[in-house]
C-alpha positions as protocol buffer text, in pm:
chain_id: "A"
residue {
  index: 1
  type: MET
  ca { x: -18099 y: 5256 z: -5398 }
}
residue {
  index: 2
  type: PRO
  ca { x: -18160 y: 5244 z: -5048 }
}
residue {
  index: 3
  type: GLY
  ca { x: -18071 y: 5650 z: -4985 }
}
residue {
  index: 4
  type: VAL
  ca { x: -18282 y: 5758 z: -5216 }
}
residue {
  index: 5
  type: LEU
  ca { x: -18595 y: 5627 z: -5040 }
}
residue {
  index: 6
  type: SER
  ca { x: -18776 y: 5736 z: -4711 }
}
residue {
  index: 7
  type: PHE
  ca { x: -18868 y: 5486 z: -4456 }
}
residue {
  index: 8
  type: ARG
  ca { x: -18962 y: 5724 z: -4188 }
}
residue {
  index: 9
  type: VAL
  ca { x: -19340 y: 5700 z: -4100 }
}
residue {
  index: 10
  type: PRO
  ca { x: -19498 y: 6045 z: -3956 }
}
residue {
  index: 11
  type: ALA
  ca { x: -19742 y: 5990 z: -3675 }
}
residue {
  index: 12
  type: ASN
  ca { x: -20025 y: 6025 z: -3852 }
}
residue {
  index: 13
  type: ASP
  ca { x: -19930 y: 5772 z: -4063 }
}
residue {
  index: 14
  type: CYS
  ca { x: -20168 y: 5895 z: -4308 }
}
residue {
  index: 15
  type: GLU
  ca { x: -20290 y: 5650 z: -4562 }
}
residue {
  index: 16
  type: ALA
  ca { x: -20453 y: 5882 z: -4815 }
}
residue {
  index: 17
  type: PRO
  ca { x: -20293 y: 6242 z: -4954 }
}
residue {
  index: 18
  type: ARG
  ca { x: -20334 y: 6522 z: -4716 }
}
residue {
  index: 19
  type: ASP
  ca { x: -20523 y: 6806 z: -4776 }
}
residue {
  index: 20
  type: ARG
  ca { x: -20350 y: 7169 z: -4824 }
}
residue {
  index: 21
  type: PRO
  ca { x: -20545 y: 7485 z: -4728 }
}
residue {
  index: 22
  type: VAL
  ca { x: -20700 y: 7722 z: -4966 }
}
residue {
  index: 23
  type: PRO
  ca { x: -20827 y: 8091 z: -4864 }
}
residue {
  index: 24
  type: TRP
  ca { x: -21170 y: 8178 z: -4975 }
}
residue {
  index: 25
  type: ALA
  ca { x: -21023 y: 8455 z: -5150 }
}
residue {
  index: 26
  type: GLY
  ca { x: -20908 y: 8235 z: -5384 }
}
residue {
  index: 27
  type: LEU
  ca { x: -21193 y: 8001 z: -5417 }
}
residue {
  index: 28
  type: LEU
  ca { x: -21435 y: 8296 z: -5518 }
}
residue {
  index: 29
  type: LEU
  ca { x: -21220 y: 8363 z: -5856 }
}
residue {
  index: 30
  type: THR
  ca { x: -21192 y: 8016 z: -5898 }
}
residue {
  index: 31
  type: THR
  ca { x: -21584 y: 7875 z: -5938 }
}
residue {
  index: 32
  type: ARG
  ca { x: -21815 y: 8064 z: -6174 }
}
residue {
  index: 33
  type: PHE
  ca { x: -22079 y: 8136 z: -5880 }
}
residue {
  index: 34
  type: GLY
  ca { x: -21775 y: 8356 z: -5758 }
}
residue {
  index: 35
  type: TRP
  ca { x: -21731 y: 8536 z: -6093 }
}
residue {
  index: 36
  type: VAL
  ca { x: -22117 y: 8616 z: -6112 }
}
residue {
  index: 37
  type: VAL
  ca { x: -22105 y: 8775 z: -5768 }
}
residue {
  index: 38
  type: VAL
  ca { x: -21795 y: 8989 z: -5846 }
}
residue {
  index: 39
  type: ALA
  ca { x: -21929 y: 9088 z: -6180 }
}
residue {
  index: 40
  type: THR
  ca { x: -22288 y: 9161 z: -6011 }
}
residue {
  index: 41
  type: PHE
  ca { x: -22095 y: 9374 z: -5758 }
}
residue {
  index: 42
  type: LEU
  ca { x: -21866 y: 9600 z: -6002 }
}
residue {
  index: 43
  type: ARG
  ca { x: -22151 y: 9612 z: -6215 }
}
residue {
  index: 44
  type: MET
  ca { x: -22367 y: 9756 z: -5963 }
}
residue {
  index: 45
  type: TYR
  ca { x: -22031 y: 9978 z: -5811 }
}
residue {
  index: 46
  type: PHE
  ca { x: -21980 y: 10166 z: -6123 }
}
residue {
  index: 47
  type: THR
  ca { x: -22349 y: 10214 z: -6206 }
}
residue {
  index: 48
  type: THR
  ca { x: -22448 y: 10582 z: -6145 }
}
residue {
  index: 49
  type: LYS
  ca { x: -22777 y: 10478 z: -5944 }
}
residue {
  index: 50
  type: VAL
  ca { x: -22519 y: 10389 z: -5676 }
}
residue {
  index: 51
  type: THR
  ca { x: -22462 y: 10580 z: -5355 }
}
residue {
  index: 52
  type: ARG
  ca { x: -22115 y: 10764 z: -5237 }
}
residue {
  index: 53
  type: VAL
  ca { x: -22158 y: 10565 z: -4931 }
}
residue {
  index: 54
  type: PHE
  ca { x: -22180 y: 10199 z: -5115 }
}
residue {
  index: 55
  type: ARG
  ca { x: -21908 y: 10332 z: -5315 }
}
residue {
  index: 56
  type: LEU
  ca { x: -21701 y: 10374 z: -5036 }
}
residue {
  index: 57
  type: GLY
  ca { x: -21815 y: 10042 z: -4815 }
}
residue {
  index: 58
  type: PHE
  ca { x: -21798 y: 9838 z: -5125 }
}
residue {
  index: 59
  type: PRO
  ca { x: -21416 y: 9819 z: -5091 }
}
residue {
  index: 60
  type: LEU
  ca { x: -21400 y: 9827 z: -4739 }
}
residue {
  index: 61
  type: CYS
  ca { x: -21614 y: 9499 z: -4758 }
}
residue {
  index: 62
  type: VAL
  ca { x: -21396 y: 9365 z: -4997 }
}
residue {
  index: 63
  type: VAL
  ca { x: -21054 y: 9433 z: -4760 }
}
residue {
  index: 64
  type: ALA
  ca { x: -21295 y: 9294 z: -4456 }
}
residue {
  index: 65
  type: ILE
  ca { x: -21393 y: 8984 z: -4665 }
}
residue {
  index: 66
  type: SER
  ca { x: -20976 y: 8923 z: -4771 }
}
residue {
  index: 67
  type: ALA
  ca { x: -20832 y: 8955 z: -4412 }
}
residue {
  index: 68
  type: TRP
  ca { x: -21151 y: 8679 z: -4293 }
}
residue {
  index: 69
  type: SER
  ca { x: -21046 y: 8451 z: -4572 }
}
residue {
  index: 70
  type: LEU
  ca { x: -20676 y: 8478 z: -4463 }
}
residue {
  index: 71
  type: CYS
  ca { x: -20771 y: 8414 z: -4066 }
}
residue {
  index: 72
  type: PHE
  ca { x: -20996 y: 8124 z: -4165 }
}
residue {
  index: 73
  type: ALA
  ca { x: -20813 y: 7995 z: -4370 }
}
residue {
  index: 74
  type: GLY
  ca { x: -20833 y: 7611 z: -4248 }
}
residue {
  index: 75
  type: CYS
  ca { x: -21179 y: 7566 z: -4330 }
}
residue {
  index: 76
  type: ARG
  ca { x: -21121 y: 7475 z: -4724 }
}
residue {
  index: 77
  type: THR
  ca { x: -20906 y: 7222 z: -4829 }
}
residue {
  index: 78
  type: VAL
  ca { x: -20804 y: 7108 z: -5165 }
}
residue {
  index: 79
  type: ALA
  ca { x: -20655 y: 6770 z: -5225 }
}
residue {
  index: 80
  type: VAL
  ca { x: -20303 y: 6706 z: -5257 }
}
residue {
  index: 81
  type: PRO
  ca { x: -20237 y: 6485 z: -5583 }
}
residue {
  index: 82
  type: GLU
  ca { x: -20169 y: 6099 z: -5522 }
}
residue {
  index: 83
  type: ASP
  ca { x: -19807 y: 6120 z: -5673 }
}
residue {
  index: 84
  type: ALA
  ca { x: -19757 y: 6395 z: -5388 }
}
residue {
  index: 85
  type: ALA
  ca { x: -19855 y: 6196 z: -5136 }
}
residue {
  index: 86
  type: SER
  ca { x: -19495 y: 5999 z: -5057 }
}
residue {
  index: 87
  type: VAL
  ca { x: -19363 y: 6323 z: -5045 }
}
residue {
  index: 88
  type: VAL
  ca { x: -19608 y: 6452 z: -4794 }
}
residue {
  index: 89
  type: SER
  ca { x: -19609 y: 6176 z: -4523 }
}
residue {
  index: 90
  type: GLY
  ca { x: -19267 y: 6068 z: -4569 }
}
residue {
  index: 91
  type: ASP
  ca { x: -19373 y: 5693 z: -4679 }
}
residue {
  index: 92
  type: THR
  ca { x: -19290 y: 5507 z: -4986 }
}
residue {
  index: 93
  type: SER
  ca { x: -19616 y: 5387 z: -5244 }
}
residue {
  index: 94
  type: ILE
  ca { x: -19595 y: 5050 z: -5306 }
}
residue {
  index: 95
  type: ASP
  ca { x: -19618 y: 5090 z: -5698 }
}
residue {
  index: 96
  type: ARG
  ca { x: -19254 y: 5293 z: -5667 }
}
residue {
  index: 97
  type: PHE
  ca { x: -19087 y: 5052 z: -5459 }
}
residue {
  index: 98
  type: LEU
  ca { x: -19212 y: 4750 z: -5667 }
}
residue {
  index: 99
  type: SER
  ca { x: -19065 y: 4991 z: -5991 }
}
residue {
  index: 100
  type: LEU
  ca { x: -18672 y: 4947 z: -5834 }
}
residue {
  index: 101
  type: GLY
  ca { x: -18472 y: 4603 z: -5928 }
}
residue {
  index: 102
  type: ALA
  ca { x: -18460 y: 4319 z: -5705 }
}
residue {
  index: 103
  type: GLU
  ca { x: -18164 y: 4368 z: -5554 }
}
residue {
  index: 104
  type: GLU
  ca { x: -18244 y: 4757 z: -5458 }
}
residue {
  index: 105
  type: ARG
  ca { x: -18569 y: 4637 z: -5321 }
}
residue {
  index: 106
  type: ALA
  ca { x: -18372 y: 4407 z: -5106 }
}
residue {
  index: 107
  type: ALA
  ca { x: -18128 y: 4627 z: -4999 }
}
residue {
  index: 108
  type: TRP
  ca { x: -18417 y: 4888 z: -4924 }
}
residue {
  index: 109
  type: LEU
  ca { x: -18622 y: 4639 z: -4735 }
}
residue {
  index: 110
  type: ASP
  ca { x: -18252 y: 4585 z: -4524 }
}
residue {
  index: 111
  type: ALA
  ca { x: -18238 y: 4930 z: -4437 }
}
residue {
  index: 112
  type: TYR
  ca { x: -18595 y: 4963 z: -4349 }
}
residue {
  index: 113
  type: ARG
  ca { x: -18581 y: 4684 z: -4122 }
}
residue {
  index: 114
  type: ARG
  ca { x: -18265 y: 4835 z: -3953 }
}
residue {
  index: 115
  type: GLU
  ca { x: -18448 y: 5100 z: -3899 }
}
residue {
  index: 116
  type: LEU
  ca { x: -18757 y: 4917 z: -3741 }
}
residue {
  index: 117
  type: ARG
  ca { x: -18498 y: 4719 z: -3472 }
}
residue {
  index: 118
  type: PRO
  ca { x: -18522 y: 5003 z: -3182 }
}
residue {
  index: 119
  type: VAL
  ca { x: -18843 y: 5028 z: -3234 }
}
residue {
  index: 120
  type: LEU
  ca { x: -18869 y: 4657 z: -3163 }
}
residue {
  index: 121
  type: ASP
  ca { x: -18703 y: 4688 z: -2878 }
}
residue {
  index: 122
  type: HIS
  ca { x: -18881 y: 4960 z: -2767 }
}
residue {
  index: 123
  type: GLY
  ca { x: -19243 y: 4775 z: -2810 }
}
residue {
  index: 124
  type: LEU
  ca { x: -19076 y: 4467 z: -2600 }
}
residue {
  index: 125
  type: ALA
  ca { x: -18922 y: 4707 z: -2333 }
}
residue {
  index: 126
  type: GLU
  ca { x: -19327 y: 4859 z: -2299 }
}
residue {
  index: 127
  type: LEU
  ca { x: -19444 y: 4523 z: -2271 }
}
residue {
  index: 128
  type: GLN
  ca { x: -19236 y: 4398 z: -2008 }
}
residue {
  index: 129
  type: ARG
  ca { x: -19312 y: 4672 z: -1776 }
}
residue {
  index: 130
  type: ILE
  ca { x: -19671 y: 4633 z: -1835 }
}
residue {
  index: 131
  type: PHE
  ca { x: -19633 y: 4257 z: -1799 }
}
residue {
  index: 132
  type: PRO
  ca { x: -19392 y: 4220 z: -1505 }
}
residue {
  index: 133
  type: GLU
  ca { x: -19566 y: 3865 z: -1374 }
}
residue {
  index: 134
  type: PRO
  ca { x: -19388 y: 3517 z: -1497 }
}
residue {
  index: 135
  type: GLU
  ca { x: -19730 y: 3421 z: -1598 }
}
residue {
  index: 136
  type: PHE
  ca { x: -19660 y: 3618 z: -1939 }
}
residue {
  index: 137
  type: ASN
  ca { x: -19424 y: 3560 z: -2143 }
}
residue {
  index: 138
  type: LEU
  ca { x: -19344 y: 3802 z: -2448 }
}
residue {
  index: 139
  type: ILE
  ca { x: -19185 y: 3761 z: -2821 }
}
residue {
  index: 140
  type: GLY
  ca { x: -19120 y: 3981 z: -3110 }
}
residue {
  index: 141
  type: ARG
  ca { x: -18963 y: 3963 z: -3412 }
}
residue {
  index: 142
  type: LEU
  ca { x: -18900 y: 4169 z: -3771 }
}
residue {
  index: 143
  type: LYS
  ca { x: -19055 y: 4030 z: -4057 }
}
residue {
  index: 144
  type: THR
  ca { x: -18763 y: 3926 z: -4293 }
}
residue {
  index: 145
  type: ALA
  ca { x: -18716 y: 4102 z: -4627 }
}
residue {
  index: 146
  type: GLY
  ca { x: -18855 y: 3818 z: -4815 }
}
residue {
  index: 147
  type: SER
  ca { x: -19163 y: 3756 z: -4581 }
}
residue {
  index: 148
  type: ILE
  ca { x: -19220 y: 4159 z: -4685 }
}
residue {
  index: 149
  type: GLU
  ca { x: -19210 y: 4131 z: -5051 }
}
residue {
  index: 150
  type: GLU
  ca { x: -19394 y: 3790 z: -5109 }
}
residue {
  index: 151
  type: LYS
  ca { x: -19703 y: 3914 z: -4868 }
}
residue {
  index: 152
  type: ILE
  ca { x: -19707 y: 4259 z: -5139 }
}
residue {
  index: 153
  type: LEU
  ca { x: -19712 y: 4059 z: -5469 }
}
residue {
  index: 154
  type: ARG
  ca { x: -19918 y: 3770 z: -5264 }
}
residue {
  index: 155
  type: LYS
  ca { x: -20180 y: 4080 z: -5214 }
}
residue {
  index: 156
  type: ARG
  ca { x: -20146 y: 4191 z: -5503 }
}
residue {
  index: 157
  type: SER
  ca { x: -20211 y: 3907 z: -5698 }
}
residue {
  index: 158
  type: GLU
  ca { x: -20522 y: 3856 z: -5416 }
}
residue {
  index: 159
  type: GLY
  ca { x: -20660 y: 4201 z: -5561 }
}
residue {
  index: 160
  type: LYS
  ca { x: -20556 y: 4357 z: -5266 }
}
residue {
  index: 161
  type: SER
  ca { x: -20289 y: 4542 z: -5351 }
}
residue {
  index: 162
  type: TYR
  ca { x: -20119 y: 4763 z: -5086 }
}
residue {
  index: 163
  type: ARG
  ca { x: -20071 y: 5131 z: -5184 }
}
residue {
  index: 164
  type: TRP
  ca { x: -19840 y: 5258 z: -4931 }
}
residue {
  index: 165
  type: LEU
  ca { x: -19524 y: 5044 z: -4785 }
}
residue {
  index: 166
  type: HIS
  ca { x: -19683 y: 5088 z: -4411 }
}
residue {
  index: 167
  type: ASP
  ca { x: -20000 y: 4915 z: -4465 }
}
residue {
  index: 168
  type: VAL
  ca { x: -19776 y: 4615 z: -4449 }
}
residue {
  index: 169
  type: HIS
  ca { x: -19899 y: 4671 z: -4081 }
}
residue {
  index: 170
  type: ASP
  ca { x: -19737 y: 4330 z: -3960 }
}
residue {
  index: 171
  type: VAL
  ca { x: -19337 y: 4417 z: -4038 }
}
residue {
  index: 172
  type: ILE
  ca { x: -19285 y: 4462 z: -3635 }
}
residue {
  index: 173
  type: GLY
  ca { x: -19467 y: 4133 z: -3512 }
}
residue {
  index: 174
  type: LEU
  ca { x: -19513 y: 4147 z: -3134 }
}
residue {
  index: 175
  type: ARG
  ca { x: -19673 y: 3837 z: -2910 }
}
residue {
  index: 176
  type: LEU
  ca { x: -19792 y: 3779 z: -2554 }
}
residue {
  index: 177
  type: VAL
  ca { x: -19854 y: 3452 z: -2438 }
}
residue {
  index: 178
  type: ILE
  ca { x: -20083 y: 3443 z: -2166 }
}
residue {
  index: 179
  type: PRO
  ca { x: -20130 y: 3139 z: -1879 }
}
residue {
  index: 180
  type: SER
  ca { x: -20501 y: 3060 z: -1993 }
}
residue {
  index: 181
  type: TRP
  ca { x: -20802 y: 3261 z: -2180 }
}
residue {
  index: 182
  type: ALA
  ca { x: -20902 y: 3403 z: -1856 }
}
residue {
  index: 183
  type: ALA
  ca { x: -20621 y: 3631 z: -1836 }
}
residue {
  index: 184
  type: LEU
  ca { x: -20705 y: 3761 z: -2187 }
}
residue {
  index: 185
  type: PRO
  ca { x: -20962 y: 4074 z: -2054 }
}
residue {
  index: 186
  type: LEU
  ca { x: -20668 y: 4176 z: -1804 }
}
residue {
  index: 187
  type: ALA
  ca { x: -20444 y: 4183 z: -2119 }
}
residue {
  index: 188
  type: LYS
  ca { x: -20693 y: 4394 z: -2305 }
}
residue {
  index: 189
  type: GLY
  ca { x: -20679 y: 4633 z: -2067 }
}
residue {
  index: 190
  type: ARG
  ca { x: -20315 y: 4664 z: -2004 }
}
residue {
  index: 191
  type: VAL
  ca { x: -20308 y: 4690 z: -2395 }
}
residue {
  index: 192
  type: THR
  ca { x: -20566 y: 4919 z: -2476 }
}
residue {
  index: 193
  type: SER
  ca { x: -20418 y: 5158 z: -2171 }
}
residue {
  index: 194
  type: ALA
  ca { x: -20055 y: 5140 z: -2296 }
}
residue {
  index: 195
  type: PHE
  ca { x: -20067 y: 5131 z: -2681 }
}
residue {
  index: 196
  type: PRO
  ca { x: -20246 y: 5382 z: -2953 }
}
residue {
  index: 197
  type: VAL
  ca { x: -20518 y: 5099 z: -3087 }
}
residue {
  index: 198
  type: ILE
  ca { x: -20506 y: 5135 z: -3468 }
}
residue {
  index: 199
  type: LYS
  ca { x: -20731 y: 4795 z: -3492 }
}
residue {
  index: 200
  type: PHE
  ca { x: -20828 y: 4516 z: -3347 }
}
residue {
  index: 201
  type: GLU
  ca { x: -20970 y: 4142 z: -3404 }
}
residue {
  index: 202
  type: ASP
  ca { x: -21154 y: 3890 z: -3178 }
}
residue {
  index: 203
  type: LEU
  ca { x: -21067 y: 3554 z: -3356 }
}
residue {
  index: 204
  type: LEU
  ca { x: -21148 y: 3301 z: -3077 }
}
residue {
  index: 205
  type: HIS
  ca { x: -21437 y: 3218 z: -3263 }
}
residue {
  index: 206
  type: PRO
  ca { x: -21572 y: 3022 z: -2940 }
}
residue {
  index: 207
  type: LEU
  ca { x: -21863 y: 2855 z: -3111 }
}
residue {
  index: 208
  type: ASP
  ca { x: -21686 y: 2740 z: -3425 }
}
residue {
  index: 209
  type: HIS
  ca { x: -21557 y: 2406 z: -3414 }
}
residue {
  index: 210
  type: SER
  ca { x: -21418 y: 2413 z: -3778 }
}
residue {
  index: 211
  type: ALA
  ca { x: -21164 y: 2746 z: -3721 }
}
residue {
  index: 212
  type: GLN
  ca { x: -20861 y: 2652 z: -3800 }
}
residue {
  index: 213
  type: TYR
  ca { x: -20666 y: 2978 z: -3563 }
}
residue {
  index: 214
  type: ARG
  ca { x: -20771 y: 3104 z: -3238 }
}
residue {
  index: 215
  type: ALA
  ca { x: -20600 y: 3379 z: -3097 }
}
residue {
  index: 216
  type: VAL
  ca { x: -20652 y: 3809 z: -3015 }
}
residue {
  index: 217
  type: HIS
  ca { x: -20481 y: 4069 z: -3216 }
}
residue {
  index: 218
  type: PHE
  ca { x: -20423 y: 4442 z: -3235 }
}
residue {
  index: 219
  type: ASP
  ca { x: -20281 y: 4685 z: -3526 }
}
residue {
  index: 220
  type: ILE
  ca { x: -20084 y: 4907 z: -3240 }
}
residue {
  index: 221
  type: ARG
  ca { x: -19840 y: 5217 z: -3289 }
}
residue {
  index: 222
  type: LEU
  ca { x: -19441 y: 5221 z: -3160 }
}
residue {
  index: 223
  type: GLN
  ca { x: -19298 y: 5551 z: -3211 }
}
residue {
  index: 224
  type: GLY
  ca { x: -19504 y: 5605 z: -3509 }
}
residue {
  index: 225
  type: HIS
  ca { x: -19509 y: 5287 z: -3724 }
}
residue {
  index: 226
  type: PRO
  ca { x: -19721 y: 5047 z: -3701 }
}
residue {
  index: 227
  type: ALA
  ca { x: -19727 y: 4651 z: -3531 }
}
residue {
  index: 228
  type: GLU
  ca { x: -19928 y: 4368 z: -3508 }
}
residue {
  index: 229
  type: LEU
  ca { x: -19970 y: 4236 z: -3140 }
}
residue {
  index: 230
  type: GLN
  ca { x: -20088 y: 3881 z: -3106 }
}
residue {
  index: 231
  type: ILE
  ca { x: -20231 y: 3750 z: -2759 }
}
residue {
  index: 232
  type: HIS
  ca { x: -20204 y: 3376 z: -2779 }
}
residue {
  index: 233
  type: THR
  ca { x: -20168 y: 3111 z: -2463 }
}
residue {
  index: 234
  type: ALA
  ca { x: -19889 y: 2864 z: -2490 }
}
residue {
  index: 235
  type: ARG
  ca { x: -20131 y: 2606 z: -2650 }
}
residue {
  index: 236
  type: SER
  ca { x: -20258 y: 2808 z: -2892 }
}
residue {
  index: 237
  type: ALA
  ca { x: -19930 y: 2970 z: -3012 }
}
residue {
  index: 238
  type: LEU
  ca { x: -19769 y: 2620 z: -3017 }
}
residue {
  index: 239
  type: PHE
  ca { x: -20075 y: 2496 z: -3259 }
}
residue {
  index: 240
  type: ALA
  ca { x: -20050 y: 2849 z: -3480 }
}
residue {
  index: 241
  type: GLU
  ca { x: -19714 y: 2786 z: -3572 }
}
residue {
  index: 242
  type: LEU
  ca { x: -19715 y: 2379 z: -3598 }
}
residue {
  index: 243
  type: SER
  ca { x: -20040 y: 2409 z: -3775 }
}
residue {
  index: 244
  type: GLY
  ca { x: -19922 y: 2686 z: -4017 }
}
residue {
  index: 245
  type: GLU
  ca { x: -19636 y: 2462 z: -4107 }
}
residue {
  index: 246
  type: LEU
  ca { x: -19848 y: 2173 z: -4232 }
}
residue {
  index: 247
  type: VAL
  ca { x: -20166 y: 2336 z: -4395 }
}
residue {
  index: 248
  type: TYR
  ca { x: -20131 y: 2746 z: -4387 }
}
residue {
  index: 249
  type: LYS
  ca { x: -19738 y: 2713 z: -4576 }
}
residue {
  index: 250
  type: GLY
  ca { x: -19690 y: 2351 z: -4604 }
}
residue {
  index: 251
  type: PRO
  ca { x: -19765 y: 2100 z: -4835 }
}
residue {
  index: 252
  type: TYR
  ca { x: -20137 y: 1970 z: -4676 }
}
residue {
  index: 253
  type: ARG
  ca { x: -20321 y: 2284 z: -4718 }
}
residue {
  index: 254
  type: ASP
  ca { x: -20580 y: 2128 z: -4968 }
}
residue {
  index: 255
  type: ASP
  ca { x: -20566 y: 1790 z: -4734 }
}
residue {
  index: 256
  type: GLU
  ca { x: -20948 y: 1796 z: -4578 }
}
residue {
  index: 257
  type: ARG
  ca { x: -20906 y: 1475 z: -4350 }
}
residue {
  index: 258
  type: VAL
  ca { x: -20574 y: 1698 z: -4261 }
}
residue {
  index: 259
  type: ARG
  ca { x: -20767 y: 2022 z: -4215 }
}
residue {
  index: 260
  type: ASN
  ca { x: -21040 y: 1883 z: -4032 }
}
residue {
  index: 261
  type: TYR
  ca { x: -20805 y: 1738 z: -3757 }
}
residue {
  index: 262
  type: LEU
  ca { x: -20668 y: 2010 z: -3702 }
}
residue {
  index: 263
  type: ALA
  ca { x: -20981 y: 2240 z: -3653 }
}
residue {
  index: 264
  type: ASP
  ca { x: -21059 y: 1964 z: -3396 }
}
residue {
  index: 265
  type: LEU
  ca { x: -20757 y: 1987 z: -3213 }
}
residue {
  index: 266
  type: GLY
  ca { x: -20771 y: 2326 z: -3244 }
}
residue {
  index: 267
  type: TYR
  ca { x: -21128 y: 2383 z: -3048 }
}
residue {
  index: 268
  type: ALA
  ca { x: -21027 y: 2145 z: -2810 }
}
residue {
  index: 269
  type: LEU
  ca { x: -20716 y: 2299 z: -2738 }
}
residue {
  index: 270
  type: PHE
  ca { x: -20963 y: 2613 z: -2695 }
}
residue {
  index: 271
  type: VAL
  ca { x: -21148 y: 2404 z: -2425 }
}
residue {
  index: 272
  type: LEU
  ca { x: -20877 y: 2351 z: -2258 }
}
residue {
  index: 273
  type: ASP
  ca { x: -20751 y: 2693 z: -2238 }
}
residue {
  index: 274
  type: SER
  ca { x: -21071 y: 2754 z: -2143 }
}
residue {
  index: 275
  type: GLY
  ca { x: -21068 y: 2617 z: -1758 }
}
residue {
  index: 276
  type: MET
  ca { x: -21240 y: 2284 z: -1852 }
}
residue {
  index: 277
  type: GLU
  ca { x: -21146 y: 1886 z: -1926 }
}
residue {
  index: 278
  type: GLN
  ca { x: -21130 y: 1789 z: -2255 }
}
residue {
  index: 279
  type: ASP
  ca { x: -20983 y: 1500 z: -2426 }
}
residue {
  index: 280
  type: LEU
  ca { x: -20750 y: 1551 z: -2734 }
}
residue {
  index: 281
  type: PRO
  ca { x: -20855 y: 1372 z: -3055 }
}
residue {
  index: 282
  type: GLY
  ca { x: -20686 y: 1125 z: -3148 }
}
residue {
  index: 283
  type: ILE
  ca { x: -20462 y: 1100 z: -3515 }
}
residue {
  index: 284
  type: PRO
  ca { x: -20705 y: 961 z: -3819 }
}
residue {
  index: 285
  type: LYS
  ca { x: -20551 y: 669 z: -3948 }
}
residue {
  index: 286
  type: GLY
  ca { x: -20356 y: 591 z: -4333 }
}
residue {
  index: 287
  type: LEU
  ca { x: -20189 y: 931 z: -4327 }
}
residue {
  index: 288
  type: PRO
  ca { x: -19829 y: 946 z: -4468 }
}
residue {
  index: 289
  type: PRO
  ca { x: -19560 y: 872 z: -4178 }
}
residue {
  index: 290
  type: THR
  ca { x: -19383 y: 1194 z: -4196 }
}
residue {
  index: 291
  type: LEU
  ca { x: -19732 y: 1400 z: -4119 }
}
residue {
  index: 292
  type: HIS
  ca { x: -19798 y: 1105 z: -3859 }
}
residue {
  index: 293
  type: ASP
  ca { x: -19462 y: 1150 z: -3677 }
}
residue {
  index: 294
  type: ALA
  ca { x: -19554 y: 1527 z: -3674 }
}
residue {
  index: 295
  type: LEU
  ca { x: -19893 y: 1493 z: -3538 }
}
residue {
  index: 296
  type: SER
  ca { x: -19744 y: 1248 z: -3281 }
}
residue {
  index: 297
  type: GLY
  ca { x: -19508 y: 1489 z: -3150 }
}
residue {
  index: 298
  type: MET
  ca { x: -19696 y: 1802 z: -3135 }
}
residue {
  index: 299
  type: LEU
  ca { x: -19978 y: 1555 z: -2950 }
}
residue {
  index: 300
  type: ALA
  ca { x: -19702 y: 1525 z: -2692 }
}
residue {
  index: 301
  type: GLU
  ca { x: -19586 y: 1884 z: -2689 }
}
residue {
  index: 302
  type: PHE
  ca { x: -19937 y: 1905 z: -2543 }
}
residue {
  index: 303
  type: GLU
  ca { x: -19949 y: 1722 z: -2295 }
}
residue {
  index: 304
  type: GLN
  ca { x: -19635 y: 1846 z: -2159 }
}
residue {
  index: 305
  type: LEU
  ca { x: -19833 y: 2179 z: -2140 }
}
């Protein structure tokens, strides 16, 4: 049930089991070398050849070492078992999440999304604060429960399974639309100064004519939660949505003609957004009427930007 699992991600957002401090004195008695040291000192202690000074000094040394180990216990750590990591971090393992029934998973994800709504609102407010100019547009969304589960299952089938639920870093999605790529250095500078950055990806591919997608991505932290921030121009944002509907999530994923045309179109849009003149490529002949109409509508929208 939703109330059974915690959906709070801590400030440090740990992805591995935490470490707990263990005193050196305890380690001395849990290793073979430690036992040899202790046995040697005890043998010397009870030997008649040892002076009275050593007999008095050895207990004092043991007390001093024990006190030192307690004061500096954090210098040595022992890993907590993986089963306890979800309790320690406050996050939920993917295996535990998938062990729930379908209705329980859906209810849990709905509750998870409700908790993230204020975090999304906070992120949009922060972006509005650092990008007050009308030339910048802001968009925010929460991934649907179905999309979250679909992504978890898809990654597992691809052999890239998530370990923890907060590894799905784009449940909170933010998009900053800039007037042109000339404004990118300004946008990057403001983002990195306002948010803790987890990861940065430059997906512009200026020399790759075959790239299907162009944008700049940041994984940032909002109130302890991971979020994805994409930077687009108006043309690249529209192109990403329409090409995603046709190819990435659509029926033309394996159609080479469509993929090649969209690659040429995407590069032409990138050149335009870089401040240079560029003609948009014409639609290939022989495409299905519905696809031809969709591409015609796309070109008409680009002409208006």
